[in-house]
C-alpha positions as CSV (number, residue, x, y, z in Angstrom):
1,M,134.8,104.2,124.5
2,S,133.2,107.6,125.2
3,T,131.9,109.7,122.4
4,L,133.2,113.1,121.3
5,R,130.3,114.8,123.1
6,D,130.8,112.7,126.3
7,L,134.5,113.6,126.4
8,A,134.0,117.3,125.7
9,E,131.3,117.7,128.2
10,E,133.2,115.8,130.9
11,H,136.6,117.6,130.5
12,T,135.8,121.0,129.0
13,T,133.4,123.9,129.3
14,L,132.7,124.1,125.5
15,R,129.2,125.3,124.6
16,P,126.8,123.0,122.8
17,A,127.2,125.0,119.6
18,D,131.0,124.4,119.8
19,I,130.6,120.7,120.3
20,D,128.1,120.5,117.4
21,H,130.7,122.2,115.2
22,L,133.3,119.7,116.3
23,H,130.8,116.9,115.3
24,R,130.5,118.4,111.8
25,I,134.2,118.5,111.4
26,A,134.5,114.8,112.5
27,G,131.8,113.9,110.1
28,D,133.5,115.5,107.1
29,W,137.2,115.4,107.8
30,Q,138.0,112.0,106.0
31,L,138.3,114.2,102.9
32,L,141.0,116.4,104.5
33,S,142.8,113.3,105.9
34,D,142.9,111.6,102.5
35,L,144.1,114.8,100.7
36,S,146.8,115.3,103.4
37,F,148.0,111.7,103.4
38,A,147.9,112.2,107.2
39,D,146.2,111.2,110.4
40,L,143.9,113.9,111.9
41,L,143.4,114.2,115.6
42,L,140.9,116.6,117.2
43,W,142.3,118.1,120.4
44,V,140.4,120.2,122.9
45,P,142.0,122.1,125.7
46,V,141.4,120.8,129.2
47,D,140.5,123.8,131.3
48,G,143.0,125.2,133.6
49,D,145.9,122.8,133.5
50,G,147.6,123.3,130.0
51,T,146.8,119.9,128.7
52,F,144.8,118.7,125.6
53,L,142.4,115.9,125.2
54,C,141.9,113.9,122.0
55,V,138.2,113.5,121.3
56,A,138.3,112.1,117.7
57,Q,140.7,110.6,115.3
58,V,140.6,109.6,111.6
59,R,143.2,107.7,109.6
60,P,143.9,108.3,105.8
61,T,142.9,105.8,103.2
62,T,145.6,107.1,100.9
63,A,148.7,106.6,103.1
64,P,149.9,104.6,106.1
65,T,148.8,105.8,109.5
66,A,151.2,107.4,111.9
67,Y,149.4,105.8,114.9
68,L,148.8,102.1,115.3
69,D,146.9,102.7,118.6
70,D,143.7,104.6,119.1
71,Q,144.4,108.1,120.5
72,V,140.8,109.0,121.5
73,G,140.6,109.7,125.2
74,R,144.3,110.4,125.6
75,I,145.3,113.5,127.6
76,V,148.7,115.0,127.0
77,G,150.6,118.0,128.2
78,G,154.0,119.6,128.4
79,P,156.4,119.8,125.4
80,E,154.4,117.2,123.5
81,V,151.5,119.7,123.0
82,A,153.6,122.8,122.4
83,H,152.5,123.0,118.7
84,L,148.8,122.6,119.8
85,E,149.2,125.4,122.3
86,V,150.7,127.8,119.7
87,A,147.8,127.1,117.2
88,H,145.2,127.5,120.0
89,R,146.7,130.6,121.5
90,Q,147.8,132.4,118.3
91,G,145.0,131.2,116.1
92,R,147.3,130.2,113.2
93,I,148.3,127.0,111.5
94,W,151.5,125.7,113.0
95,R,154.0,124.0,110.6
96,E,157.3,124.5,112.3
97,G,159.5,121.9,114.1
98,D,161.4,118.8,113.3
99,P,159.9,115.3,112.8
100,V,159.0,113.3,115.9
101,W,159.1,109.6,116.4
102,Y,156.3,107.3,117.5
103,G,158.1,104.1,118.2
104,D,159.8,103.3,114.8
105,V,157.5,105.7,112.9
106,P,158.8,109.2,112.0
107,A,156.0,111.7,111.7
108,R,155.6,115.4,110.9
109,H,153.4,117.5,113.2
110,E,151.0,120.2,112.1
111,A,148.3,122.0,114.1
112,I,145.2,123.7,112.6
113,P,143.1,125.9,114.9
114,V,139.3,125.3,114.7
115,R,137.1,128.3,114.7
116,L,133.3,128.5,114.9
117,R,132.0,131.6,113.0
118,T,129.7,133.9,114.8
119,G,126.1,134.7,113.8
120,D,127.2,137.7,111.8
121,G,129.7,135.7,109.8
122,E,132.8,136.9,111.6
123,S,135.5,134.4,112.7
124,G,135.0,133.5,116.3
125,E,137.4,132.2,119.0
126,V,139.5,129.1,118.6
127,V,137.6,126.2,120.3
128,A,139.8,123.2,119.4
129,V,142.9,122.2,117.4
130,V,143.2,119.6,114.6
131,G,146.5,117.8,114.7
132,R,147.7,116.8,111.2
133,D,150.3,114.1,111.7
134,T,152.0,112.6,108.6
135,N,153.8,109.2,108.5
136,L,157.2,110.0,106.9
137,S,158.4,106.4,106.7
138,T,157.4,106.2,103.0
139,A,158.3,109.8,102.0
140,R,159.3,110.2,98.3
141,T,159.1,112.7,95.5
142,P,155.3,113.5,95.2
143,S,153.5,112.9,91.9
144,Q,151.3,115.5,90.2
145,L,148.3,113.8,91.9
146,E,149.9,114.1,95.3
147,L,150.9,117.7,94.8
148,N,147.3,118.6,93.8
149,Y,146.0,116.7,96.8
150,L,148.3,118.4,99.2
151,T,147.6,121.9,97.7
152,T,143.9,121.3,98.1
153,A,144.4,120.0,101.6
154,D,146.2,123.2,102.6
155,D,143.3,125.2,101.3
156,L,140.8,123.2,103.3
157,A,143.0,123.4,106.4
158,Q,143.0,127.2,106.1
159,M,139.2,127.1,105.8
160,I,139.0,125.1,109.1
161,A,141.1,127.9,110.7
162,D,138.7,130.5,109.2
163,G,135.6,128.7,110.3
164,T,134.2,128.1,106.8
165,F,134.8,124.3,106.6
166,P,133.0,122.0,106.8
167,P,129.9,123.5,105.1
168,P,126.5,122.9,106.6
169,R,124.9,119.6,105.6
170,H,121.7,119.7,103.6
171,P,118.6,118.1,105.0
172,G,118.3,114.5,104.0
173,E,121.9,114.0,103.0
174,T,123.8,111.1,104.4
175,T,127.5,110.7,104.8
176,S,127.8,108.6,101.7
177,A,129.5,111.3,99.6
178,P,132.2,110.7,97.0
179,R,135.6,110.2,98.5
180,V,138.9,111.5,97.3
181,G,139.8,108.1,95.8
182,D,136.6,108.0,93.8
183,G,137.5,111.0,91.7
184,L,138.7,114.6,92.3
185,V,138.5,117.7,90.0
186,R,139.9,121.0,90.9
187,L,138.6,124.2,89.3
188,D,140.1,127.7,89.2
189,A,138.1,130.8,90.0
190,N,136.6,130.9,86.4
191,G,135.3,127.3,86.7
192,K,138.0,125.8,84.4
193,V,139.4,122.4,85.3
194,T,143.0,122.7,86.4
195,Y,143.4,119.1,87.5
196,A,141.4,115.9,87.3
197,S,142.5,112.6,88.9
198,P,142.6,109.4,86.8
199,N,139.4,108.1,88.5
200,A,137.6,111.3,87.8
201,Q,138.6,111.2,84.1
202,S,137.3,107.6,83.9
203,A,134.0,108.6,85.5
204,Y,133.4,111.3,82.9
205,R,134.3,108.9,80.1
206,R,131.5,106.6,81.3
207,L,129.2,109.6,80.7
208,G,130.5,109.9,77.1
209,F,133.2,112.6,77.5
210,A,136.3,111.1,75.9
211,S,138.7,114.2,75.9
212,H,140.9,115.4,78.8
213,L,139.1,117.4,81.4
214,V,141.8,120.0,82.0
215,G,140.8,123.3,80.5
216,E,137.1,122.5,80.3
217,D,134.4,124.7,81.8
218,L,132.9,122.1,84.2
219,A,129.5,123.8,84.6
220,K,128.9,123.8,80.8
221,L,130.2,120.3,80.5
222,H,127.7,119.0,83.0
223,R,124.9,120.7,81.1
224,R,126.1,119.1,77.8
225,L,126.6,115.6,79.2
226,A,123.3,115.1,81.2
227,G,120.6,113.2,79.3
228,D,118.0,115.2,81.2
229,P,118.3,119.0,80.6
230,L,116.9,119.8,84.0
231,E,119.4,117.4,85.6
232,G,122.2,119.0,83.7
233,T,121.1,122.5,84.7
234,D,121.1,121.5,88.3
235,A,124.5,119.9,88.1
236,G,125.9,122.9,86.3
237,N,124.4,125.3,88.8
238,A,125.9,123.4,91.6
239,V,129.4,124.0,90.2
240,L,128.6,127.8,89.8
241,A,127.3,127.9,93.4
242,A,130.5,126.4,94.7
243,L,132.5,129.0,92.8
244,R,130.5,131.7,94.5
245,G,131.5,130.4,97.9
246,E,128.3,128.3,98.5
247,A,128.0,124.6,99.4
248,P,125.3,123.2,97.1
249,P,123.7,119.8,97.6
250,R,125.0,116.7,95.9
251,R,123.8,116.1,92.3
252,E,123.6,113.1,90.1
253,I,124.2,113.1,86.3
254,D,122.8,110.4,84.1
255,A,124.0,109.9,80.6
256,R,124.5,106.9,78.2
257,G,123.3,104.4,80.8
258,A,125.8,105.6,83.4
259,T,125.3,107.6,86.6
260,M,127.8,109.9,88.4
261,L,127.3,111.5,91.8
262,T,129.0,114.9,92.2
263,R,129.7,117.0,95.3
264,A,131.0,120.6,94.8
265,L,132.8,122.4,97.6
266,P,134.0,126.0,97.5
267,L,137.7,126.7,98.0
268,M,138.1,130.1,99.7
269,P,141.1,130.1,102.1
270,A,141.3,133.4,104.1
271,G,137.9,134.3,102.7
272,V,139.2,134.6,99.1
273,P,137.3,132.5,96.5
274,I,140.0,130.7,94.4
275,G,138.0,128.0,92.8
276,A,136.1,124.9,93.8
277,L,136.7,121.2,94.5
278,V,134.4,118.7,92.8
279,L,134.4,115.1,94.0
280,V,132.8,112.6,91.7
281,R,131.9,108.9,92.0
282,D,130.7,106.5,89.4
283,I,127.5,105.0,90.9
284,T,126.2,103.2,87.9
285,E,126.1,99.8,89.4
286,V,124.7,101.1,92.7
287,R,121.8,102.7,90.9
288,R,121.3,99.6,88.8
289,R,121.0,97.5,92.0
290,D,118.6,100.1,93.5
291,R,116.4,99.9,90.5
292,A,116.4,96.1,90.7
293,L,115.5,96.2,94.4
294,I,112.7,98.7,93.7
295,T,111.3,96.3,91.0
296,K,111.6,93.4,93.4
297,D,109.9,95.3,96.2
298,A,107.1,96.3,93.9
299,T,106.7,92.7,92.8
300,I,106.6,91.4,96.4
301,R,104.0,94.0,97.4
302,E,101.9,93.1,94.4
303,I,102.1,89.4,95.4
304,H,100.9,90.3,98.9
305,H,98.1,92.4,97.5
306,R,96.9,89.5,95.3
307,V,97.2,87.1,98.2
308,K,95.1,89.5,100.3
309,N,92.5,89.7,97.6
310,N,92.4,85.9,97.2
311,L,91.9,85.5,100.9
312,Q,89.1,88.0,101.0
313,T,87.5,86.1,98.1
314,V,87.8,82.9,100.1
315,A,86.3,84.6,103.2
316,A,83.4,85.9,101.1
317,L,82.7,82.4,99.7
318,L,82.7,80.9,103.2
319,R,80.4,83.7,104.4
320,L,78.0,83.0,101.5
321,Q,78.1,79.3,102.3
322,A,77.4,80.0,105.9
323,R,74.2,81.8,105.0
324,R,73.0,78.8,103.1
325,V,73.7,76.2,105.8
326,A,70.8,75.2,107.9
327,M,72.7,73.5,110.7
328,P,73.7,76.1,113.4
329,E,76.9,74.2,114.3
330,A,78.1,74.2,110.7
331,R,77.2,77.9,110.4
332,V,79.2,78.8,113.5
333,A,82.2,76.8,112.2
334,L,82.1,78.6,108.8
335,E,81.9,82.0,110.5
336,E,84.9,81.1,112.6
337,S,86.8,80.2,109.5
338,V,85.8,83.5,107.9
339,R,87.4,85.4,110.9
340,R,90.6,83.3,110.7
341,V,91.0,83.9,107.0
342,A,90.3,87.6,107.5
343,S,93.0,87.9,110.2
344,I,95.6,86.4,107.8
345,A,94.4,88.7,105.0
346,L,95.0,91.7,107.4
347,V,98.7,90.8,107.6
348,H,99.1,90.5,103.8
349,E,97.2,93.8,103.4
350,T,99.8,95.5,105.6
351,L,102.7,93.8,103.8
352,S,101.3,95.0,100.5
353,M,101.9,98.6,101.7
354,S,105.3,98.0,103.3
355,S,108.7,98.3,101.6
356,D,110.1,95.1,103.2
357,E,109.0,91.8,104.6
358,A,108.1,93.3,108.0
359,V,105.0,94.9,109.4
360,E,104.2,97.4,112.1
361,F,102.2,95.0,114.3
362,D,100.5,97.3,116.8
363,G,98.0,98.5,114.2
364,I,97.2,94.9,113.2
365,V,96.6,93.9,116.8
366,D,94.3,96.9,117.4
367,R,92.2,96.1,114.4
368,V,91.9,92.4,115.3
369,A,90.9,93.3,118.9
370,S,88.3,95.8,117.6
371,A,86.9,93.1,115.3
372,A,86.8,90.5,118.1
373,T,84.5,92.7,120.2
374,E,82.2,93.4,117.2
375,V,81.8,89.8,115.9
376,A,82.0,87.8,119.1
377,A,78.8,85.9,119.9
378,T,78.1,87.5,123.3
379,E,75.7,89.9,124.8
380,V,78.3,91.5,127.1
381,T,80.1,94.7,126.0
382,V,83.8,94.0,126.5
383,G,86.5,96.7,126.3
384,M,89.8,96.1,124.7
385,R,93.2,97.6,125.6
386,R,96.8,97.2,124.5
387,R,99.7,97.7,126.9
388,G,103.2,98.0,125.4
389,S,104.3,97.9,121.8
390,F,105.0,95.0,119.5
391,G,107.1,97.2,117.2
392,V,108.0,95.8,113.8
393,L,107.8,92.1,113.2
394,P,108.9,90.0,110.3
395,A,106.2,88.5,108.2
396,E,106.9,84.9,109.2
397,I,106.2,85.8,112.8
398,A,103.3,88.2,112.2
399,T,101.2,85.8,110.1
400,S,101.1,83.1,112.8
401,L,100.9,85.5,115.7
402,V,97.9,87.4,114.4
403,M,96.0,84.1,114.2
404,V,97.0,83.2,117.7
405,L,95.9,86.6,119.1
406,N,92.7,86.5,117.1
407,E,91.7,83.1,118.7
408,L,92.7,84.2,122.2
409,L,90.8,87.5,122.0
410,L,87.7,85.8,120.6
411,N,87.9,83.1,123.4
412,A,88.3,85.7,126.0
413,V,85.3,87.7,124.8
414,E,83.0,84.8,124.1
415,H,83.9,82.5,127.0
416,G,85.3,84.7,129.7
417,F,82.2,86.6,130.6
418,P,78.8,85.0,131.5
419,P,75.8,86.1,129.4
420,A,73.3,88.5,131.0
421,D,70.8,85.7,131.7
422,E,73.3,83.8,133.8
423,E,73.8,86.7,136.2
424,A,71.9,86.2,139.5
425,A,71.6,89.9,140.1
426,P,72.8,93.2,138.5
427,A,76.5,93.7,139.0
428,P,77.4,96.1,141.8
429,A,78.5,99.6,140.7
430,D,82.1,99.0,142.0
431,V,82.6,95.9,139.8
432,P,85.0,96.8,137.0
433,R,83.5,96.6,133.5
434,P,84.5,93.6,131.4
435,E,87.8,94.1,129.8
436,V,90.5,92.2,127.9
437,V,94.1,93.5,128.0
438,V,96.9,92.6,125.6
439,S,100.3,93.2,127.1
440,V,103.6,92.9,125.4
441,H,107.3,93.5,126.0
442,R,110.6,92.3,124.6
443,H,113.3,90.6,126.7
444,R,116.5,88.9,125.6
445,K,115.3,88.5,122.0
446,Q,112.0,87.1,123.1
447,L,108.5,88.5,122.7
448,H,106.5,88.1,125.9
449,V,102.7,88.5,125.2
450,S,99.8,88.0,127.6
451,V,96.1,88.2,126.9
452,T,94.3,88.8,130.2
453,D,90.6,89.2,131.0
454,N,88.8,90.0,134.2
455,G,86.0,87.4,133.6
456,R,85.0,84.2,135.3
457,G,88.3,82.3,134.7
458,L,88.9,78.7,133.6
459,P,86.6,75.9,134.5
460,E,87.7,73.8,137.5
461,Q,88.4,70.6,135.4
462,F,90.0,72.5,132.5
463,D,93.0,70.7,131.1
464,A,95.3,73.4,129.6
465,E,97.2,70.8,127.6
466,R,94.3,68.9,126.0
467,G,91.2,70.8,126.7
468,G,89.6,73.6,124.8
469,N,87.8,74.1,121.5
470,L,89.2,74.0,118.0
471,G,90.4,77.6,118.4
472,L,92.7,76.7,121.3
473,Q,94.0,73.6,119.5
474,I,94.9,75.9,116.6
475,V,96.6,78.3,119.0
476,R,98.7,75.5,120.6
477,A,99.7,74.2,117.2
478,L,100.8,77.6,115.9
479,V,102.7,78.6,119.0
480,T,104.6,75.4,119.4
481,G,105.1,74.8,115.7
482,E,105.3,77.8,113.5
483,L,106.4,80.3,116.3
484,R,108.6,77.8,118.2
485,G,107.3,79.3,121.4
486,T,105.4,78.3,124.5
487,I,101.9,79.1,125.8
488,E,100.4,78.8,129.2
489,L,96.7,79.2,130.1
490,R,95.9,79.9,133.8
491,N,93.6,81.7,136.1
492,G,94.8,85.2,137.0
493,P,95.8,86.0,140.6
494,A,92.9,88.6,140.8
495,G,90.4,86.5,138.8
496,G,89.9,86.1,135.1
497,T,92.1,84.2,132.7
498,E,95.6,84.7,131.5
499,A,97.1,83.4,128.3
500,V,100.9,83.9,128.4
501,L,103.0,83.5,125.3
502,V,106.8,83.5,124.9
503,V,107.8,83.7,121.2
504,P,111.5,83.7,120.2
505,L,112.4,86.4,117.7
506,A,114.4,85.2,114.7
507,R,118.2,85.6,114.9
508,G,119.2,89.1,113.9
509,T,115.6,90.4,114.3
510,T,115.5,93.8,116.0
511,D,112.9,96.3,116.9
512,R,113.2,98.7,113.9
513,L,111.6,101.4,115.9
514,T,114.2,101.4,118.6
515,G,117.1,99.8,116.7
516,R,117.7,97.2,119.4
517,A,116.5,93.7,120.4
518,G,115.8,94.4,124.0
519,P,112.6,95.7,125.7
520,P,111.0,98.8,124.3
């Protein structure tokens, strides 16, 4: 299904600013749909042929839908869009006409013109029409709650026609705002509560206010209830800002162990401030879980930090032991163990600074590659280069993979290039300098990694399955065991050696930089 922007750009000549305004409406119109007990359909005129195209749709959570089928992408014309044409041409809300039938469902049509205000604050031209279609099959005498909902919905509908709704979103705010069903409070122009839904009344009682809200000055009430005076001032000022016609950011109020999220919206149909709408939601349990997760994350990071410290201690003890060993072979073995322990410690160091059990792996590879050139027992200066991005990897993959890459890089540097005394003559000027390249890409939920050098290649009698030193035996064990992958060692087509790894990513693992599991 095409998106709102795709449909508008394909079928209309709307400007980017117009389409952005339609996106803001579609991002905030669940509120109007729930208050109206009606489906909302966003219609844009198709240039030159008198038809309209539906580019977005939302169904109410407070009433049955009028449409069982999705209407997005539907193009209609003729008598079926007469109400849309009136609202678009005359720039007024259309409420005339008899109910229409969609199969066995009777529905009432309304049409609300959508304006985008100009830079000087004046109402601009009509760029679209919101169809408000109400399922009448369950029509009955409305309750006080429903009457207040419908009255507020009419005010917001007029604000859409004026170009003053929805308000601009504040930086950093998500769409997880309180909904109509969470709790609704309506204020008059003086900030006094004229109506509070039962859920709103319950939310305030959790904060310690046991009386009825009707008649209360809500800004003053927020200041009284909040346990933190600064928090109460901010919440009270948000209500006053909405009464002045502004759209303040959402605020939280903490009191008596409970937390309530509030969102204040101005009500100013036809540009006249008549009060404000305050949506509230009891988020006590949400914040309790958040605090528990924060504590858990801090504990996990502390564990990784201590593991890193312990591994560094082990590495230091091995290094100290290596200095006291007289046998050269034993000293080399201990030094190799130091490097292996240090590479694992590097992963835990990164995890200790991360908020989850995943690491940005590129930085780790770069540090391991740099260390390999510094500590390798060779007289040749070897360059290191990475091609592609590993992205973010889970800890269970990163810990084993960093050891594998550490061994492959050290092998490439130490054994891929002959020492200076083995050279028969100085290398010609056109011979490329010694280099090791780590290449990576993702394909079909697999990580494809190659470590390639431009050195002398593998010996003629080298057995890729059984040959090699302890480092290569560790590599094969980790790749086939912990990583459940495959590895192939071979001579490169242009010389040198290639180590090719294919590592399956855990089910559900995605590249958190790109948000997908495919290639970067």
